[in-house]
C-alpha positions in Angstrom: 20.2 77.7 16.3 18.6 79.5 15.8 7.2 89.3 1.0 9.0 90.8 -1.2 11.1 93.8 -1.2 9.6 97.1 -2.3 12.0 100.1 -2.9 11.8 103.6 -4.3 14.3 106.1 -5.2 17.6 106.8 -3.5 17.9 109.8 -1.2 21.5 111.1 -1.3 22.0 114.8 -0.8 25.0 116.9 -1.7 24.7 119.6 1.1 27.1 122.3 1.9 27.5 121.6 5.5 28.7 118.9 7.5 25.6 113.5 10.3 23.0 114.2 13.0 19.5 113.5 13.6 16.8 115.7 11.9 15.6 118.7 14.0 13.0 121.2 13.0 14.6 123.5 10.5 12.0 124.9 8.2 14.6 127.0 6.6 16.6 124.3 5.2 14.9 121.3 3.2 16.4 118.3 1.5 15.2 117.3 -2.0 12.2 115.5 -0.6 11.1 118.7 1.2 12.0 117.3 4.6 13.7 119.5 7.2 17.4 118.8 7.9 19.4 119.3 11.1 21.5 122.5 11.4 24.5 120.8 12.8 25.6 117.8 10.8 27.8 115.3 12.2 31.4 115.5 10.8 32.9 111.9 10.2 36.7 111.9 10.0 38.3 109.2 8.0 42.0 108.8 8.6 43.7 106.7 5.9 46.8 106.2 7.7 45.3 104.6 11.0 44.6 101.0 10.3 43.3 98.0 12.1 42.6 94.4 11.0 42.4 92.8 7.6 38.8 91.5 6.6 38.7 87.9 5.4 35.0 88.1 4.4 31.3 87.3 5.0 29.3 84.0 4.8 26.5 82.0 6.1 25.7 78.5 7.4 25.0 75.6 4.9 21.5 74.8 6.2 18.8 74.0 6.6 20.5 71.6 4.7 17.9 69.2 3.5 15.4 72.0 2.9 18.0 73.7 0.6 18.8 70.5 -1.2 15.2 69.6 -2.0 14.2 73.3 -2.6 12.9 74.0 -6.2 14.9 77.2 -6.1 18.1 75.6 -4.7 20.5 76.7 -7.8 18.9 80.4 -7.5 19.4 80.6 -3.7 22.9 79.4 -4.2 23.6 82.2 -7.0 21.8 84.7 -4.7 24.3 84.0 -1.8 27.6 83.2 -3.4 27.3 84.6 -7.0 28.8 88.0 -7.9 25.3 89.3 -8.9 24.2 88.3 -5.3 25.8 88.5 -1.8 29.1 87.3 -3.3 29.8 85.5 0.2 33.3 84.0 0.5 32.6 81.8 3.6 30.4 78.9 3.9 30.0 77.0 7.2 28.9 73.5 7.5 27.9 71.0 10.2 30.3 68.2 10.9 27.6 65.6 11.5 27.8 63.2 14.4 26.0 60.5 12.5 28.7 59.5 9.7 29.5 55.9 9.6 33.2 55.3 10.9 36.0 53.1 11.6 39.3 53.7 13.6 40.8 54.8 10.3 38.0 56.2 8.2 34.8 58.3 8.0 32.2 57.7 5.3 30.6 61.0 4.5 28.2 60.0 1.7 25.4 57.3 1.6 26.4 54.5 -0.6 25.2 55.0 -4.2 25.0 58.7 -3.8 26.8 61.7 -5.1 26.3 65.5 -5.6 24.4 64.6 -8.7 21.7 62.6 -6.8 18.4 64.0 -7.5 16.0 65.0 -4.6 13.2 63.5 -6.4 15.0 60.2 -7.1 14.1 56.9 -5.5 17.7 56.8 -4.2 16.9 60.0 -2.2 13.6 58.6 -1.0 15.1 55.5 0.2 17.7 57.3 2.5 17.2 57.8 6.4 16.8 61.1 7.8 20.5 61.3 8.8 21.7 60.0 5.3 19.8 62.7 3.7 21.5 65.3 6.0 24.9 64.0 5.2 24.3 64.1 1.5 22.7 67.6 1.6 25.6 68.9 3.5 28.2 67.6 1.1 25.9 68.7 -1.9 26.0 72.4 -0.4 29.7 72.5 0.3 30.7 71.0 -3.1 28.4 73.3 -5.0 29.6 76.3 -3.4 33.3 75.4 -3.9 32.9 74.1 -7.6 30.5 76.5 -8.9 31.2 79.7 -6.9 34.8 78.9 -5.8 34.0 79.9 -2.1 37.5 79.8 -0.7 36.5 79.4 3.0 34.9 76.4 3.9 34.7 75.9 7.8 33.0 73.1 9.7 31.5 73.1 13.1 30.8 69.8 15.2 27.5 70.1 17.3 28.2 66.7 19.0 30.6 63.7 18.9 29.2 60.4 17.7 26.8 59.3 20.7 29.0 56.2 21.3 31.9 58.6 22.4 29.8 60.3 25.0 29.5 59.6 28.7 25.9 58.3 28.4 26.1 56.4 24.8 22.6 55.1 25.3 21.2 58.5 25.3 20.2 58.8 21.6 17.8 61.9 22.0 18.3 64.0 19.0 17.5 67.3 20.7 18.4 68.2 24.3 21.4 66.2 25.4 22.2 68.2 28.6 25.4 67.4 30.2 26.0 64.3 28.3 29.6 65.4 27.2 32.3 63.6 25.6 33.9 60.7 27.5 37.3 62.1 28.0 38.7 59.1 29.6 37.9 56.9 26.5 37.0 58.9 23.6 39.3 61.9 23.1 41.6 60.2 20.7 38.8 58.6 18.9 36.8 61.8 18.5 40.0 63.6 17.2 40.5 61.0 14.5 36.8 61.2 13.7 37.0 64.8 12.9 40.2 64.4 11.0 38.6 61.6 9.0 35.6 64.0 8.1 38.0 66.5 6.8 40.2 63.9 5.1 37.0 62.4 3.5 35.9 65.8 2.3 39.0 66.5 0.7 39.1 63.3 -1.2 35.6 64.2 -2.3 36.8 67.6 -3.6 36.0 69.9 -0.8 38.8 71.3 1.2 38.1 72.6 4.6 39.9 76.0 5.5 39.2 75.3 9.3 37.0 73.4 11.6 35.5 73.9 15.1 35.3 70.8 17.5 32.5 72.3 19.6 29.5 74.4 18.7 28.4 76.6 21.6 30.3 74.6 24.4 28.6 76.3 27.1 25.0 76.1 26.0 23.2 73.6 28.3 19.7 75.0 27.3 19.6 73.8 23.7 16.6 72.1 22.3 18.9 71.0 19.3 21.7 68.6 19.4 24.3 69.9 21.5 27.5 68.8 23.7 28.6 70.9 26.6 32.3 71.2 27.2 34.2 72.9 30.1 36.8 75.4 29.0 39.7 73.4 30.4 38.6 70.2 28.5 38.1 71.9 25.2 41.5 73.5 25.3 43.1 70.1 26.4 41.2 68.3 23.6 42.4 70.8 20.9 46.1 70.7 22.1 46.5 67.1 23.1 44.2 65.4 20.5 42.6 67.3 17.6 45.9 69.1 16.4 48.0 65.9 16.6 45.2 64.0 14.8 44.9 66.6 11.8 48.7 66.9 11.5 49.0 63.1 11.4 46.3 62.9 8.7 48.5 65.4 6.6 46.1 68.3 7.4 48.6 70.6 9.1 47.2 73.7 7.3 43.6 73.2 8.5 43.0 75.7 11.0 41.1 75.3 14.4 38.3 77.8 15.3 37.3 77.8 19.0 35.7 78.1 21.3 32.5 79.2 19.3 30.4 80.2 22.4 26.9 81.4 21.8 27.9 84.9 23.1 31.0 87.3 23.4 30.6 87.3 27.2 31.0 83.6 27.7 33.7 83.6 25.1 35.9 85.7 27.3 35.3 83.6 30.4 36.2 80.5 28.2 39.5 82.0 26.9 40.5 82.8 30.4 40.4 79.0 31.5 41.3 77.5 28.1 44.7 76.6 26.5 44.5 78.6 23.3 47.9 77.6 22.2 46.7 75.5 19.3 43.5 77.7 18.3 44.2 79.4 15.2 41.1 81.6 15.0 39.1 83.0 18.0 35.5 82.3 17.1 32.3 83.4 18.8 28.7 83.5 18.0 26.6 87.0 18.4 23.6 86.2 20.6 22.7 87.6 23.9 24.0 85.1 26.5 21.6 82.1 26.3 22.6 80.8 29.6 21.2 83.7 31.4 18.4 84.7 28.9 15.2 82.9 28.5 15.4 80.0 25.9 14.1 81.2 22.4 14.6 84.9 23.4 18.5 85.4 22.9 18.4 87.6 19.6 21.3 89.7 18.5 23.9 91.0 20.8 24.0 94.6 19.4 27.1 95.7 21.4 29.4 92.6 21.6 32.6 92.9 23.7 36.0 92.4 22.1 37.7 89.1 23.0 40.4 89.1 25.4 42.9 87.1 23.1 43.8 90.0 20.7 46.8 88.1 18.9 44.8 85.8 16.9 42.3 86.4 14.1 38.6 86.9 15.3 35.7 85.5 13.6 31.9 85.9 14.0 30.8 82.4 13.0 27.0 82.6 13.8 24.5 85.5 14.4 20.8 86.1 13.9 17.8 87.4 15.6 16.3 84.3 16.6 13.8 85.7 19.2 11.8 88.2 16.9 8.6 87.7 14.9 9.5 87.2 11.2 10.0 90.6 9.7 11.5 91.2 6.4 11.9 95.0 6.9 14.6 97.2 8.1 13.4 96.8 11.6 15.4 93.7 11.4 18.0 95.0 8.8 19.0 97.8 11.2 19.8 95.0 13.8 21.9 93.1 11.5 23.8 96.3 10.3 24.4 97.5 13.9 25.7 93.7 14.8 27.9 93.8 11.8 29.3 97.1 12.4 30.0 96.7 16.0 31.6 93.3 15.3 34.0 94.8 12.9 34.9 97.8 14.9 34.5 97.0 18.5 35.7 93.4 18.4 38.1 93.9 15.5 36.7 90.8 13.7 38.1 89.6 10.5 34.9 87.9 9.3 31.2 87.6 9.8 28.9 84.7 9.3 25.2 84.9 9.4 23.3 81.9 10.7 21.0 80.6 7.8 21.2 81.7 3.9 17.9 80.3 3.6 14.8 78.8 5.0 11.6 77.5 3.5 9.5 79.5 5.5 9.4 83.0 7.0 11.6 83.3 9.9 14.3 85.8 10.9 17.0 83.0 11.2 17.1 83.1 7.3 18.3 85.7 4.8 16.2 84.3 2.0 12.7 82.8 2.7 11.9 80.3 -0.2 8.8 78.2 0.5 8.3 75.7 -2.1 5.2 77.5 -3.8 7.4 80.4 -4.0 8.2 83.2 -4.6 11.6 83.9 -2.9 11.3 86.9 -0.3 14.5 88.9 -0.3 14.7 90.3 3.5 16.1 93.4 4.5 18.8 91.2 6.2 19.8 90.0 2.6 20.4 93.6 1.5 22.0 94.7 4.6 24.5 91.8 4.4 25.2 92.8 0.7 26.2 96.4 1.7 29.1 94.9 3.7 29.9 91.4 1.6 29.5 93.0 -1.9 31.8 96.1 -1.2 34.5 94.9 1.4 36.3 92.3 -0.5 38.9 89.8 1.1 42.1 91.6 2.0 40.5 95.0 2.6 42.1 96.7 5.7 39.9 98.7 8.2 40.8 102.4 8.8 39.8 104.9 11.2 36.3 106.4 11.0 35.7 108.7 14.0 32.4 110.4 14.5 30.1 111.4 17.4 26.3 110.9 16.6 23.4 108.9 18.2 22.2 105.9 16.2 25.0 106.4 13.7 27.6 103.6 13.0 30.5 104.4 10.4 33.0 101.9 9.3 35.8 102.3 6.6 37.9 99.9 4.7 40.6 100.0 2.0 42.4 97.8 -0.5 45.8 97.7 0.8 47.6 99.0 -2.3 45.4 100.2 -5.2 43.6 103.1 -3.4 40.0 101.7 -3.6 38.0 102.2 -0.3 34.6 101.6 1.1 32.7 103.4 3.9 29.6 102.0 5.4 27.2 104.1 7.1 24.3 102.7 9.2 21.6 105.3 10.3 19.5 103.4 13.1 17.6 106.5 13.9 13.9 106.8 12.7 15.0 110.3 11.4 17.3 111.3 8.6 20.6 112.2 9.4 23.1 114.6 7.5 26.8 113.9 7.5 30.1 115.3 6.2 32.8 112.9 5.4 36.1 114.7 6.1 39.0 112.6 4.3 42.3 112.7 6.2 45.3 111.7 4.2 43.4 110.9 1.1 41.0 112.4 -1.3 38.4 111.5 -4.2 36.6 113.5 -6.6 33.4 111.3 -6.2 31.8 108.4 -4.4 29.3 105.9 -5.6 26.5 105.3 -3.1 24.4 102.2 -2.7 21.2 102.4 -0.6 19.3 99.8 1.6 16.1 101.1 3.1 12.5 100.2 3.3 11.8 102.7 0.5 14.5 101.3 -1.7 12.9 99.3 -4.8 16.0 97.6 -6.1 19.1 95.8 -4.4 21.9 98.5 -3.5 20.3 101.3 -5.7 23.3 103.4 -6.6 23.9 107.1 -7.4 26.9 109.4 -7.4 28.1 112.0 -4.7 30.4 114.7 -5.9 33.1 116.2 -3.5 32.6 119.6 -2.0 35.1 122.3 -3.1 37.1 121.7 0.2 37.4 117.9 -0.5 34.8 116.9 2.0 31.5 115.0 1.0 28.2 116.1 2.4 25.3 113.4 2.4 22.0 112.6 4.0 21.3 109.1 5.3 17.8 108.2 5.2 16.0 107.1 8.3 16.6 103.5 9.2 19.0 103.0 6.3 22.4 101.4 5.4 24.5 103.4 2.7 27.6 102.1 1.3 30.0 104.4 -0.3 32.9 103.4 -2.5 35.7 105.4 -4.1 39.2 105.6 -5.1 41.9 107.6 -3.5 43.4 110.1 -6.0 
């Protein structure tokens, strides 16, 4: 589903008081001469109150053929997965429904191709559309793992092979309506097909951390390849077919993600009617419910509800603002920041995966826009993702960040043992907000701040903030901005 950045100097103020919206206060001015509120918001950060452990952040490996053929494809990989870029540690690929297969094996690469096949070669040009997609998916996943050592490769299936569906003669590549898996004849075959894909990728050097058998199972309004599932059938398939097939293939450690609904609201309804005993990770997408919303107008769910199964890890495996006009500014960036912050706090999610890493045209579904003629556009969605992914490594634990303030979203994370911590502050207001960070149960002499705003001229421009004499930190968050603060407990 589903311009180039210009930035100026970082605005960070060491003030004497405690984050609230600007009001008219002509007797108090910040460094830029703008008035500040007289009642800053106090944000209390409590070191000893902890929540979930963060696994990481990622994106989808697509549009796959666009990426494979892009003249900037290596730069895009580095921008997304390299240490100087977003440093993403999760990549999500599609488990294609078009692989050639037998009862015992699945062929993931077209004959005569490899990751080294050139997108300008006669071999490439001689491939069918589906063969090009299959090769592109493999190239992306293999490059991410071999060059950038991305540890979490997950795969999602949009559809079973068409021959396994109730109406096998329906070969429509887009809307497939209620043409679901034929459970009476093909449940075991489909489970073996998925296990065969994972085994073939493993033999080709790509190890899946987890797979999802159904992408958006409730979605019957899709214009892309889809396959509806009932909650009961999905749970039965996972327990009775998929888990045994993976185990039989020696893939016992491969985790199963489900139900991957389009919205958190439908995720909860599915979980209430689904056998989750063999689901390892509760996964959902972050859109406004596409079943009740008009097609093409779903957009971000900016206040997702927590899933009802709380004993398992929770992952957001797809989100973007697919409804809006292309916008590389903080108008979109704040939507993403709000989505990530609420997903990590309200939903206690362990991971957040954006929809598309790149597109070869301008659209909010992608963080990077890379037309063949260039240049690459680094959207504010890209920078906002970096405010989280670059500074909240795998293994960090979320701890309490309590505040009251309109359009203010604060989340905090720490290393489990070495004292390093990260605070992400999202100011969704159109006015600057002043804040005091009150550190409870820990202390630091200084923080390093990394800014993303429409005014910033470099990715994650940094500056230092010194502690007040009482150990608090006073800062000003520019309008429509995300500021990440890092420090060390001393």
